[in-house]
SERO-4910 file (N, C-alpha, C, O; in steps of 0.05 Angstrom, whole numbers):
BEGIN
 pado doro    nc1    nc2    nc3   cac1   cac2   cac3    cc1    cc2    cc3    oc1    oc2    oc3
  Met    A  -1191   -364   1152  -1183   -374   1125  -1186   -353   1104  -1168   -348   1087
  Gly    A  -1211   -341   1105  -1216   -320   1086  -1197   -298   1088  -1187   -288   1069
  Ser    A  -1192   -291   1114  -1174   -269   1120  -1146   -275   1111  -1132   -258   1100
  Leu    A  -1137   -300   1115  -1110   -309   1109  -1108   -308   1077  -1088   -299   1066
  Gly    A  -1129   -319   1064  -1130   -319   1034  -1128   -290   1024  -1115   -285   1004
  Ala    A  -1141   -272   1037  -1140   -244   1027  -1112   -232   1031  -1102   -217   1014
  Thr    A  -1100   -240   1054  -1073   -231   1058  -1053   -241   1038  -1036   -226   1028
  Arg    A  -1056   -267   1031  -1039   -280   1010  -1043   -267    983  -1024   -263    968
  Glu    A  -1069   -260    978  -1076   -247    952  -1063   -220    950  -1052   -212    929
  Thr    A  -1064   -206    973  -1053   -178    973  -1022   -180    970  -1011   -164    956
  Ala    A  -1009   -198    983   -981   -202    981   -973   -208    953   -954   -197    942
  Ser    A   -990   -226    941   -984   -233    913   -987   -210    894   -971   -206    875
  Asp    A  -1008   -195    900  -1013   -171    884   -989   -152    887   -979   -141    867
  Lys    A   -981   -148    912   -958   -130    917   -934   -138    903   -920   -121    891
  Ser    A   -928   -165    903   -905   -176    890   -906   -171    860   -887   -164    846
  Gly    A   -931   -175    849   -934   -171    820   -930   -141    812   -919   -134    791
  Gln    A   -940   -123    830   -937    -95    825   -908    -87    826   -899    -70    810
  Glu    A   -893    -99    845   -865    -93    846   -850   -102    821   -833    -88    810
  Gln    A   -858   -126    811   -845   -137    787   -852   -119    763   -835   -114    747
  Ala    A   -876   -110    762   -886    -93    741   -871    -67    741   -862    -56    720
  Met    A   -868    -56    766   -853    -30    768   -824    -32    760   -813    -15    746
  Lys    A   -811    -55    768   -784    -60    760   -782    -61    729   -763    -50    718
  Lys    A   -801    -75    716   -800    -78    688   -804    -51    675   -792    -45    655
  Phe    A   -822    -35    687   -828     -8    676   -803     10    677   -796     24    658
  Leu    A   -791      8    701   -766     24    705   -744     16    686   -731     33    674
  Leu    A   -741    -10    682   -720    -20    663   -726    -11    635   -708     -3    620
  Thr    A   -752    -13    628   -760     -5    600   -756     25    596   -747     34    575
  Ala    A   -763     41    618   -760     70    616   -730     77    615   -722     95    600
  Ser    A   -714     63    630   -685     68    629   -674     63    601   -659     79    590
  Ala    A   -682     40    589   -673     33    563   -681     54    543   -666     62    525
  Ala    A   -706     63    545   -717     83    528   -701    109    530   -695    123    511
  Ala    A   -694    115    555   -679    139    560   -652    138    548   -642    158    537
  Leu    A   -640    114    549   -613    110    537   -614    112    507   -597    124    494
  Val    A   -635    101    496   -638    104    466   -642    132    459   -631    141    439
  Thr    A   -659    148    474   -664    176    468   -638    191    470   -631    208    453
  Ala    A   -623    185    491   -597    199    496   -578    193    473   -564    211    462
  Ala    A   -577    168    465   -560    160    443   -567    174    417   -549    182    402
  Ser    A   -593    175    412   -602    188    385   -595    217    386   -589    230    365
  Ala    A   -595    228    410   -587    257    412   -558    261    413   -548    283    414
  Gly    A   -545    238    414   -515    240    418   -507    246    446   -483    249    451
  Tyr    A   -526    247    464   -521    254    491   -507    279    495   -491    283    513
  Ala    A   -512    298    475   -498    324    474   -508    342    496   -496    362    502
  Ala    A   -532    334    509   -543    351    530   -523    353    554   -527    371    571
  Ala    A   -503    336    555   -483    336    577   -465    361    574   -450    368    593
  Arg    A   -467    375    552   -450    398    548   -467    423    546   -488    422    532
  Asp    A   -459    446    558   -475    470    558   -462    494    546   -468    517    551
  Gln    A   -441    486    528   -425    508    515   -421    501    486   -412    479    480
  Ile    A   -428    517    467   -425    513    440   -395    510    433   -379    525    443
  Gln    A   -389    491    415   -363    485    406   -362    488    375   -378    477    360
  Ile    A   -342    504    365   -339    511    338   -311    506    328   -291    513    342
  Val    A   -308    495    305   -281    489    294   -280    500    265   -300    511    255
  Gly    A   -257    497    251   -257    504    223   -238    525    214   -218    530    226
  Ser    A   -246    537    192   -229    557    177   -216    579    192   -228    592    209
  Ser    A   -190    583    187   -177    606    200   -186    632    189   -185    652    203
  Thr    A   -195    633    164   -205    656    152   -232    666    165   -236    690    170
  Val    A   -249    646    170   -276    653    182   -274    657    212   -291    668    225
  Phe    A   -252    647    223   -247    647    253   -253    674    265   -268    676    284
  Pro    A   -241    697    255   -246    723    270   -275    732    269   -285    744    287
  Phe    A   -289    725    247   -317    733    245   -334    718    265   -350    730    279
  Thr    A   -331    691    265   -345    673    283   -339    680    313   -356    681    330
  Thr    A   -314    686    318   -306    693    345   -321    718    355   -329    720    378
  Ala    A   -323    737    336   -337    763    343   -367    757    350   -378    769    368
  Val    A   -378    738    334   -407    732    341   -409    716    366   -428    720    381
  Ala    A   -390    699    371   -390    683    396   -387    702    420   -401    697    441
  Glu    A   -371    723    418   -367    741    440   -394    755    445   -402    759    468
  Arg    A   -407    764    425   -432    779    427   -453    761    442   -469    770    458
  Leu    A   -454    734    434   -472    716    447   -465    714    477   -483    714    494
  Gly    A   -440    712    483   -431    710    511   -438    735    527   -444    734    551
  Gln    A   -438    758    513   -443    783    527   -472    787    536   -478    804    553
  Thr    A   -490    771    525   -518    772    532   -523    761    561   -543    768    574
  Gly    A   -504    745    570   -506    734    597   -525    710    599   -528    699    620
  Gln    A   -538    702    576   -556    680    575   -542    654    571   -551    633    581
  Phe    A   -520    655    556   -505    630    548   -475    635    552   -466    657    552
  Lys    A   -461    613    556   -432    614    557   -421    622    530   -433    615    510
  Thr    A   -399    637    530   -387    645    504   -378    620    490   -363    604    502
  Pro    A   -385    615    465   -377    591    451   -347    589    449   -333    610    448
  Val    A   -337    565    447   -309    560    443   -303    557    414   -315    540    401
  Val    A   -286    574    402   -280    574    373   -252    566    370   -234    579    381
  Glu    A   -247    545    353   -218    535    349   -214    538    318   -231    534    301
  Ser    A   -189    546    313   -180    548    285   -165    524    277   -141    521    282
  Thr    A   -180    505    262   -169    479    254   -163    476    224   -153    455    215
  Gly    A   -171    497    209   -171    495    181   -198    483    170   -211    469    185
  Thr    A   -205    490    146   -231    482    135   -234    452    134   -254    441    143
  Gly    A   -214    438    121   -214    409    119   -215    395    144   -231    376    148
  Gly    A   -197    403    163   -197    390    189   -222    395    206   -231    377    221
  Gly    A   -234    419    203   -259    426    216   -282    409    207   -297    398    223
  Ile    A   -284    406    181   -306    390    169   -303    360    177   -323    347    182
  Lys    A   -279    352    178   -273    324    186   -284    319    215   -298    299    219
  Leu    A   -278    337    233   -287    335    260   -318    337    262   -332    322    277
  Phe    A   -329    357    247   -357    362    247   -373    338    238   -394    332    249
  Cys    A   -363    326    216   -377    304    203   -372    277    217   -382    257    207
  Ser    A   -356    276    238   -348    251    250   -371    237    265   -370    213    271
  Gly    A   -392    252    272   -415    240    286   -430    260    302   -425    285    301
  Val    A   -450    250    317   -466    267    334   -461    261    363   -458    238    370
  Gly    A   -460    281    380   -453    277    408   -438    298    421   -428    317    408
  Glu    A   -435    297    447   -421    318    462   -392    321    456   -380    342    462
  Asn    A   -380    300    444   -351    301    437   -347    311    408   -324    310    398
  Thr    A   -368    320    395   -366    329    366   -374    358    366   -390    367    382
  Pro    A   -363    374    346   -370    402    346   -399    408    337   -413    391    325
  Asp    A   -408    431    344   -437    439    337   -437    454    311   -457    454    297
  Phe    A   -414    470    305   -412    485    280   -385    481    270   -367    474    285
  Thr    A   -381    486    243   -355    487    231   -354    511    212   -373    516    197
  Asn    A   -332    526    213   -327    547    194   -314    536    169   -299    517    171
  Ala    A   -320    548    146   -308    537    121   -304    560    102   -322    577     97
  Ser    A   -279    562     89   -274    583     70   -278    570     41   -267    580     22
  Arg    A   -293    549     40   -302    537     15   -327    522     21   -332    517     45
  Ala    A   -344    515      0   -366    499      5   -358    470     11   -337    460      3
  Ile    A   -375    457     26   -369    428     34   -369    410      9   -386    413     -9
  Lys    A   -350    393      7   -348    375    -17   -368    354    -15   -379    348      7
  Asp    A   -375    341    -38   -395    320    -38   -385    297    -22   -402    284     -8
  Ser    A   -360    290    -23   -349    268     -8   -351    272     23   -356    253     38
  Glu    A   -347    298     31   -350    305     59   -378    303     67   -384    294     90
  Leu    A   -397    312     49   -424    310     56   -435    281     59   -452    276     75
  Glu    A   -424    264     43   -430    235     45   -421    224     72   -434    208     85
  Thr    A   -397    233     81   -387    224    107   -406    234    129   -413    219    148
  Cys    A   -413    258    127   -432    270    147   -457    252    149   -465    243    170
  Lys    A   -469    248    126   -494    233    126   -491    205    136   -508    194    149
  Ala    A   -468    192    130   -463    164    139   -460    164    169   -466    143    181
  Asn    A   -452    185    181   -448    187    210   -472    200    224   -471    207    247
  Gly    A   -493    203    210   -518    214    222   -518    244    226   -533    254    243
  Val    A   -502    259    211   -499    287    214   -513    302    191   -509    296    168
  Thr    A   -530    321    198   -545    336    178   -534    365    179   -540    380    197
  Pro    A   -517    372    160   -507    400    160   -527    420    150   -541    416    130
  Val    A   -529    443    164   -545    465    154   -524    487    144   -508    498    160
  Glu    A   -526    493    118   -506    510    106   -515    539    109   -538    545    103
  Ile    A   -497    557    118   -502    586    121   -479    599    106   -457    599    115
  Lys    A   -485    611     83   -466    628     69   -465    655     84   -485    669     85
  Val    A   -442    662     94   -442    687    112   -430    711     98   -433    733    109
  Gly    A   -416    708     75   -406    731     62   -384    723     42   -381    700     35
  Phe    A   -368    743     33   -347    738     14   -319    746     26   -318    760     46
  Asp    A   -299    737     14   -272    744     21   -255    742     -4   -262    727    -23
  Gly    A   -234    757     -5   -215    755    -27   -189    740    -17   -182    740      7
  Ile    A   -175    728    -36   -149    715    -29   -129    734    -41   -129    741    -64
  Val    A   -110    743    -24    -90    761    -32    -62    750    -31    -56    731    -16
  Leu    A    -44    762    -46    -16    758    -45     -5    783    -34     -8    804    -46
  Ala    A      7    781    -10     17    805      4     45    802     13     56    780     14
  Asn    A     57    825     20     83    824     34     86    848     52     69    865     54
  Ser    A    109    849     66    113    870     84    115    897     69    124    899     47
  Lys    A    105    918     83    107    944     71    135    953     65    139    972     50
  Ala    A    155    940     78    183    946     73    192    932     47    214    938     38
  Gly    A    177    915     36    184    901     11    175    917    -14    162    938    -12
  Ala    A    180    905    -37    173    917    -62    143    914    -68    131    894    -61
  Ala    A    132    935    -81    103    934    -89    103    924   -118    116    936   -135
  Val    A     88    903   -123     87    892   -150     58    888   -160     39    885   -145
  Asp    A     57    888   -187     31    881   -199     35    852   -211     54    846   -226
  Leu    A     17    835   -204     18    808   -213     -6    800   -232    -26    813   -234
  Thr    A     -2    778   -245    -23    765   -260    -26    736   -251     -8    725   -239
  Lys    A    -49    724   -257    -52    696   -248    -32    680   -263    -22    660   -251
  Glu    A    -24    687   -287     -5    671   -303     22    673   -288     35    652   -285
  Val    A     30    696   -279     56    698   -266     55    681   -239     75    668   -231
  Ile    A     33    683   -225     32    669   -200     33    639   -205     45    624   -190
  Phe    A     20    630   -226     21    601   -233     49    593   -238     59    573   -228
  Lys    A     64    610   -255     91    602   -263    110    602   -237    129    586   -235
  Ala    A    104    620   -218    120    621   -193    116    597   -176    135    589   -162
  Leu    A     92    586   -176     85    565   -155     80    537   -166     80    517   -151
  Ala    A     75    535   -191     68    508   -202     92    489   -200    115    497   -203
  Lys    A     85    463   -196    106    443   -194    119    439   -221    144    436   -223
  Asn    A    103    440   -243    113    437   -270    104    460   -287     81    469   -283
  Val    A    120    470   -305    113    491   -324    123    484   -351    139    466   -356
  Val    A    112    500   -370    120    495   -398    141    515   -406    136    539   -405
  Val    A    164    506   -415    186    523   -424    193    513   -452    199    489   -456
  Asp    A    193    531   -473    200    524   -499    184    500   -510    195    483   -524
  Gly    A    159    499   -503    141    478   -512    143    452   -497    130    432   -505
  Gln    A    160    450   -477    164    426   -461    155    430   -433    161    450   -421
  Thr    A    142    410   -421    135    410   -394    158    401   -377    169    379   -380
  Val    A    167    418   -359    191    412   -343    185    419   -313    166    433   -306
  Ala    A    203    409   -296    201    417   -268    207    447   -266    225    457   -280
  Asn    A    193    461   -249    193    490   -248    223    499   -244    236    492   -224
  Pro    A    234    515   -264    262    523   -261    266    551   -251    288    561   -248
  Tyr    A    243    565   -246    245    594   -238    255    596   -208    244    584   -190
  Val    A    275    612   -206    287    616   -178    279    643   -168    271    646   -145
  Asn    A    281    664   -185    275    693   -177    249    701   -192    242    689   -213
  Trp    A    237    722   -181    212    732   -195    220    743   -223    205    740   -242
  Ser    A    244    755   -224    253    767   -250    257    746   -272    258    752   -295
  Asp    A    261    720   -264    264    699   -284    238    694   -299    238    685   -322
  Ile    A    216    701   -286    189    700   -300    184    723   -316    175    721   -339
  Asp    A    188    747   -305    183    773   -318    204    792   -308    207    797   -284
  Ala    A    219    804   -327    242    822   -321    234    846   -306    250    860   -293
  Ser    A    208    853   -307    198    876   -291    193    871   -263    189    890   -248
  Leu    A    195    846   -255    191    839   -227    217    839   -211    238    838   -224
  Pro    A    216    840   -185    239    842   -169    259    818   -174    251    795   -177
  Asn    A    285    824   -174    306    803   -177    311    792   -149    333    793   -138
  Thr    A    290    781   -138    292    768   -111    280    739   -113    264    732   -130
  Lys    A    290    724    -94    282    695    -93    252    693    -90    239    708    -75
  Ile    A    241    673   -104    212    667   -100    208    652    -74    218    630    -70
  Glu    A    194    665    -55    188    652    -30    160    660    -22    155    684    -16
  Val    A    143    641    -22    114    647    -16    105    630      7    107    605      6
  Leu    A     96    641     29     85    627     52     54    625     48     40    644     44
  Gly    A     46    601     48     18    595     42      6    573     60     20    559     74
  Pro    A    -21    570     57    -35    551     73    -30    521     64    -22    516     41
  Pro    A    -34    501     82    -31    474     76    -55    462     60    -75    476     56
  Pro    A    -53    438     51    -74    425     36   -101    423     51   -122    422     38
  Thr    A   -100    423     77   -126    421     92   -141    448     94   -162    449    106
  Ser    A   -129    469     83   -141    495     85   -160    501     63   -154    494     40
  Gly    A   -183    513     68   -202    522     48   -189    543     31   -196    546      7
  Thr    A   -171    560     43   -158    582     28   -141    569      7   -141    578    -16
  Arg    A   -126    547     13   -111    532     -6   -128    522    -28   -121    524    -52
  Asp    A   -151    509    -22   -169    498    -42   -179    520    -61   -181    516    -86
  Ala    A   -187    543    -49   -198    564    -65   -175    577    -83   -180    583   -106
  Phe    A   -150    580    -72   -129    590    -88   -122    573   -112   -118    582   -134
  Val    A   -122    547   -107   -117    527   -129   -139    531   -151   -132    531   -174
  Glu    A   -164    533   -143   -186    534   -161   -186    561   -176   -189    561   -200
  Leu    A   -182    583   -162   -185    609   -174   -160    619   -187   -162    637   -204
  Val    A   -137    609   -181   -112    618   -193    -99    596   -209    -95    600   -233
  Met    A    -92    574   -196    -75    553   -209    -91    540   -232    -80    538   -254
  Leu    A   -115    533   -228   -130    519   -249   -137    538   -272   -138    530   -296
  Glu    A   -143    563   -264   -150    582   -285   -126    591   -303   -129    596   -327
  Ala    A   -103    593   -291    -80    601   -306    -62    579   -316    -41    583   -327
  Cys    A    -71    554   -311    -55    531   -320    -49    532   -349    -67    537   -366
  Gln    A    -24    526   -357    -16    527   -385    -29    504   -400    -32    482   -390
  Glu    A    -36    511   -424    -54    493   -440    -41    465   -445    -55    445   -445
  Glu    A    -14    464   -448      0    438   -453     -3    421   -429     -7    397   -431
  Ile    A     -1    432   -405     -5    417   -380    -32    407   -376    -37    384   -369
  Lys    A    -51    425   -381    -79    420   -377    -89    397   -396   -105    380   -388
  Thr    A    -79    398   -420    -86    378   -440    -75    350   -432    -88    330   -435
  Ala    A    -51    349   -423    -37    325   -416    -48    313   -390    -52    289   -388
  Asn    A    -52    330   -370    -61    320   -344    -72    343   -329    -57    358   -317
  Glu    A    -98    347   -328   -110    370   -314   -104    371   -284   -103    392   -272
  Asp    A   -101    347   -271    -95    345   -243    -68    358   -237    -64    368   -215
  Ala    A    -50    358   -256    -23    369   -252    -24    399   -249     -6    412   -239
  Cys    A    -48    411   -258    -50    441   -256    -52    450   -227    -45    472   -221
  Ser    A    -60    432   -209    -64    439   -181    -40    433   -164    -40    438   -140
  Glu    A    -19    422   -176      5    414   -161     23    438   -155     32    453   -173
  Ile    A     28    442   -129     47    463   -120     76    453   -118     81    431   -108
  Arg    A     94    470   -126    123    461   -123    131    456    -96    122    469    -77
  Glu    A    150    436    -92    158    428    -66    189    431    -63    202    415    -48
  Asp    A    200    451    -76    229    455    -75    236    478    -57    259    488    -58
  Gly    A    218    486    -40    224    508    -21    214    535    -29    215    553    -12
  Ala    A    206    539    -54    195    565    -62    168    571    -50    161    594    -46
  Tyr    A    153    549    -45    127    550    -31    131    537     -4    141    515     -2
  Val    A    124    553     18    128    542     44    101    541     58     87    561     62
  Glu    A     94    516     65     69    512     81     72    524    108     89    516    124
  Ala    A     56    544    114     59    559    139     38    552    159     36    565    180
  Gly    A     22    531    154      3    523    174    -22    540    173    -26    555    155
  Glu    A    -39    537    193    -65    551    195    -62    577    211    -83    590    215
  Asn    A    -40    584    219    -36    608    237    -26    632    220     -2    634    215
  Asp    A    -46    649    212    -40    672    196    -22    692    210     -6    706    198
  Asn    A    -25    693    236     -8    711    251     21    705    248     38    722    247
  Leu    A     27    678    247     55    669    244     65    678    216     88    686    214
  Ile    A     48    678    196     56    688    169     64    717    170     84    725    158
  Val    A     48    733    183     54    761    186     82    766    199     97    783    190
  Gln    A     88    751    219    113    753    233    136    747    214    155    761    213
  Lys    A    133    725    198    153    717    179    157    738    157    179    742    147
  Leu    A    134    750    148    135    770    127    151    795    137    166    807    122
  Glu    A    145    802    162    159    825    173    189    820    175    206    838    172
  Ala    A    196    794    180    225    788    183    239    785    157    263    788    155
  Asn    A    223    779    136    234    776    110    217    793     89    197    783     80
  Pro    A    224    818     83    210    834     66    207    824     36    190    833     21
  Asn    A    225    805     29    225    796      2    204    772     -1    198    764    -24
  Ala    A    194    762     20    175    739     20    147    750     16    140    772     23
  Phe    A    130    732      5    102    738      2     86    718     17     95    696     22
  Gly    A     61    726     24     42    708     38     16    707     24      7    726     11
  Ile    A      2    684     26    -24    680     14    -44    677     38    -41    660     56
  Phe    A    -65    695     39    -85    692     59   -110    709     51   -110    722     30
  Gly    A   -129    708     68   -155    721     61   -152    752     64   -136    762     80
  Phe    A   -168    768     49   -168    797     50   -173    808     77   -162    828     85
  Ser    A   -191    794     91   -198    804    119   -174    805    136   -172    823    153
  Phe    A   -155    786    134   -131    786    149   -112    809    141   -100    822    158
  Leu    A   -111    813    115    -96    837    105   -107    862    116    -92    880    124
  Asp    A   -133    864    117   -146    888    125   -139    893    156   -135    916    164
  Gln    A   -138    871    171   -132    875    200   -103    881    203    -95    891    225
  Asn    A    -86    876    184    -58    882    188    -48    902    168    -25    901    159
  Ala    A    -65    921    160    -59    942    140    -35    959    148    -23    971    130
  Asp    A    -30    961    173     -6    977    182     20    963    176     42    975    177
  Lys    A     18    936    171     45    922    167     48    910    139     70    908    129
  Leu    A     25    904    127     26    891    101     14    906     78     -3    924     82
  Gln    A     22    899     54     11    910     30      1    888     11     16    869      7
  Gly    A    -23    890      1    -33    870    -18    -26    880    -46    -21    904    -50
  His    A    -26    863    -65    -18    870    -92    -40    863   -112    -55    844   -109
  Lys    A    -41    880   -133    -60    877   -154    -57    851   -169    -34    842   -172
  Val    A    -78    838   -176    -78    814   -192    -94    820   -218   -118    826   -217
  Asp    A    -81    817   -240    -93    824   -265   -103    853   -266   -123    859   -279
  Gly    A    -88    870   -253    -94    898   -254   -115    908   -234   -122    932   -235
  Val    A   -125    891   -217   -145    898   -198   -136    897   -169   -125    876   -161
  Glu    A   -140    918   -155   -130    918   -126   -149    901   -109   -173    900   -114
  Pro    A   -138    887    -88   -155    872    -70   -168    891    -49   -158    894    -27
  Thr    A   -189    904    -55   -203    922    -38   -231    912    -31   -242    895    -45
  Phe    A   -242    922    -10   -269    915      0   -288    918    -24   -304    900    -30
  Glu    A   -287    942    -37   -306    948    -58   -302    929    -83   -322    920    -94
  Asn    A   -277    924    -90   -273    908   -113   -280    878   -110   -287    864   -129
  Ile    A   -277    869    -85   -286    841    -78   -316    840    -78   -327    821    -90
  Ala    A   -329    859    -66   -358    860    -64   -370    860    -91   -390    847    -96
  Ser    A   -359    876   -110   -370    879   -137   -363    855   -156   -375    851   -177
  Gly    A   -344    838   -147   -335    816   -163   -314    822   -182   -305    805   -197
  Glu    A   -305    848   -183   -284    856   -201   -257    842   -195   -242    834   -213
  Tyr    A   -251    839   -170   -227    826   -161   -230    796   -167   -249    783   -157
  Gly    A   -212    784   -183   -216    757   -192   -209    734   -175   -214    711   -182
  Val    A   -199    740   -151   -191    718   -132   -209    721   -107   -198    727    -86
  Ser    A   -235    718   -109   -252    720    -87   -268    695    -85   -273    680   -104
  Arg    A   -278    689    -59   -294    665    -54   -315    670    -33   -314    690    -19
  Ser    A   -333    650    -31   -354    652    -11   -344    640     15   -328    621     15
  Leu    A   -355    650     38   -348    638     64   -374    626     77   -396    636     73
  Phe    A   -369    605     92   -393    590    102   -389    582    132   -367    580    143
  Val    A   -412    579    144   -414    566    172   -434    543    169   -455    545    157
  Tyr    A   -427    519    180   -445    497    179   -454    490    206   -437    486    224
  Ala    A   -480    487    210   -492    480    237   -500    451    236   -509    441    215
  Lys    A   -496    438    258   -505    410    262   -534    408    271   -540    414    294
  Lys    A   -552    401    253   -581    402    260   -588    386    284   -604    394    300
  Glu    A   -575    362    286   -582    345    308   -576    357    335   -587    347    355
  His    A   -558    377    337   -551    389    361   -569    412    370   -570    421    393
  Val    A   -583    423    349   -601    446    356   -624    439    372   -639    420    365
  Gly    A   -628    453    395   -648    447    414   -637    428    436   -651    423    456
  Val    A   -612    418    433   -598    402    452   -577    418    466   -576    420    491
  Ile    A   -560    430    449   -538    448    461   -550    476    463   -559    488    443
  Pro    A   -549    485    487   -561    513    492   -548    534    475   -523    535    474
  Gly    A   -564    551    463   -555    576    450   -550    573    420   -544    593    407
  Met    A   -553    549    409   -548    546    380   -567    563    363   -558    576    344
  Glu    A   -592    563    368   -610    579    353   -605    609    356   -607    624    337
  Glu    A   -597    617    380   -592    645    384   -565    653    371   -562    676    363
  Phe    A   -546    634    370   -520    640    356   -526    644    326   -515    663    314
  Ile    A   -543    627    313   -549    630    285   -564    656    281   -559    670    261
  Ala    A   -582    663    299   -597    688    295   -580    713    297   -584    733    283
  Glu    A   -559    712    316   -541    734    318   -524    736    293   -519    758    283
  Tyr    A   -513    713    283   -495    714    260   -509    725    235   -497    739    219
  Thr    A   -535    719    232   -551    726    208   -566    752    213   -584    759    198
  Ser    A   -560    767    234   -573    793    239   -559    815    223   -535    813    218
  Glu    A   -574    835    216   -562    857    201   -541    871    218   -522    883    207
  Asn    A   -544    870    244   -526    883    263   -498    869    260   -478    882    265
  Ala    A   -498    844    252   -473    829    250   -463    828    221   -442    839    215
  Trp    A   -478    816    203   -467    812    176   -477    833    154   -470    830    131
  Gly    A   -492    852    163   -502    873    145   -479    891    135   -456    890    146
  Pro    A   -484    909    115   -464    927    105   -451    944    126   -427    951    124
  Asp    A   -465    951    146   -456    968    168   -453    953    194   -452    965    216
  Gly    A   -452    926    192   -449    910    217   -422    908    227   -403    916    213
  Tyr    A   -419    896    250   -393    894    263   -374    875    249   -350    877    253
  Leu    A   -386    856    232   -367    838    218   -355    851    193   -333    843    184
  Ala    A   -370    870    182   -358    887    160   -334    903    169   -315    908    154
  Asp    A   -335    911    194   -313    926    206   -288    909    209   -266    919    211
  Lys    A   -293    881    209   -271    862    212   -261    853    185   -242    838    183
  Gly    A   -274    862    163   -266    854    136   -284    835    122   -278    828     99
  Leu    A   -306    827    134   -324    809    120   -339    824     97   -350    845    103
  Ile    A   -339    814     73   -352    827     50   -382    816     51   -386    793     46
  Pro    A   -402    834     56   -429    824     58   -441    813     32   -433    822     10
  Leu    A   -460    795     35   -476    786     12   -494    807      2   -500    826     17
  Pro    A   -504    805    -22   -525    825    -31   -549    823    -12   -553    802      1
  Asp    A   -565    844    -11   -587    846      8   -607    822      5   -614    809     25
  Asp    A   -615    816    -21   -634    794    -23   -623    767    -16   -638    750     -5
  Glu    A   -596    763    -21   -585    737    -14   -582    735     17   -586    713     28
  Arg    A   -575    757     29   -574    757     59   -599    750     71   -600    734     90
  Ala    A   -621    761     60   -648    756     71   -656    727     67   -668    715     85
  Gln    A   -649    715     44   -657    688     39   -639    668     57   -649    648     66
  Gln    A   -614    675     60   -595    658     76   -606    660    105   -606    639    119
  Ala    A   -614    682    115   -624    685    143   -650    668    147   -653    654    167
  Glu    A   -667    670    127   -692    654    129   -687    625    129   -699    610    144
  Asp    A   -668    616    111   -662    586    110   -648    577    134   -652    554    143
  Ala    A   -631    594    145   -616    586    170   -635    584    194   -632    565    210
  Lys    A   -653    602    196   -673    602    219   -691    576    216   -697    564    237
  Ala    A   -698    569    192   -715    546    187   -698    519    188   -709    497    185
  Leu    A   -671    521    192   -653    499    192   -657    481    166   -660    457    167
  Lys    A   -657    495    145   -662    483    118   -638    465    112   -615    473    112
  Glu    A   -646    441    105   -624    420     98   -615    426     70   -629    437     53
  Met    A   -589    417     65   -577    422     39   -591    406     18   -597    382     21
  Gly    A   -596    419     -4   -609    405    -26   -639    404    -26   -652    394    -44
  Ser    A   -651    414     -3   -680    413     -1   -692    439    -12   -716    442    -12
***
């Protein structure tokens, strides 16, 4: 009896232990799922994914290739989606199906930052350098000196003529200024999703907007004409180069770095008497220049392999310094003290506004 009772007690204990183990395993599994969900389950991916600005694309691609050459990590995948499109993808959430970094040729907007935060994304902002926005054409075309005022009159949807605001009537450049070529106004430029377009509007259109238009409706200052004089050429700057070569009378709008890379085919033009050169942009003398950024998704750091190393490579003097390989590609370096601060903040994954 005693022996049988002991046997029954043992069986009961065994059954209880099995139930406890099952409960533990279920609890552990649930906890693991919660942990995976909070990390976005990004650990399923072992290759960095980057989207965003076509202007920043060549710089980020060069850094990605350097990281891949170490043999420690797969070369990151870099896609040119435009600044606006890249930030939209970046801010869409956390997880393996969302990008780890996004390139931007303008700072992230407050509304975009709010979207990021609402979706659990914490952007780490890294200002990587400067770039100028140029108006260029084929070397087979005419060389011209432009002003922001002339560019506004060429591209604005509405302009002031004889004191009246009217739909843009200018057909040829010479209609605006007799010293300019008597050729049709045709400018190939970026779409509204592009950071280059945003910066161009801010630095040229808004600054040169005629007072009568600005007083009546400041938003109208940013409106680009839609009658064929301005042609949205997408995010592919290489396509713009091909079209400019095919039509020497056409002009294109893009970053200085791209002009620098195609100096054998294209010529950039002075704006308000200043040439778009590396030195003039670095000094701030060229009036159509802007900052360039890379944003890192803090939630993915430590989950996606190589993110910390990618940031370290990008912010190294060998990359973004005055004599670095990114300067060879046309990136205008930040001042020494600002570079040092940006590198320190990036390494610390400093959150925006903190």
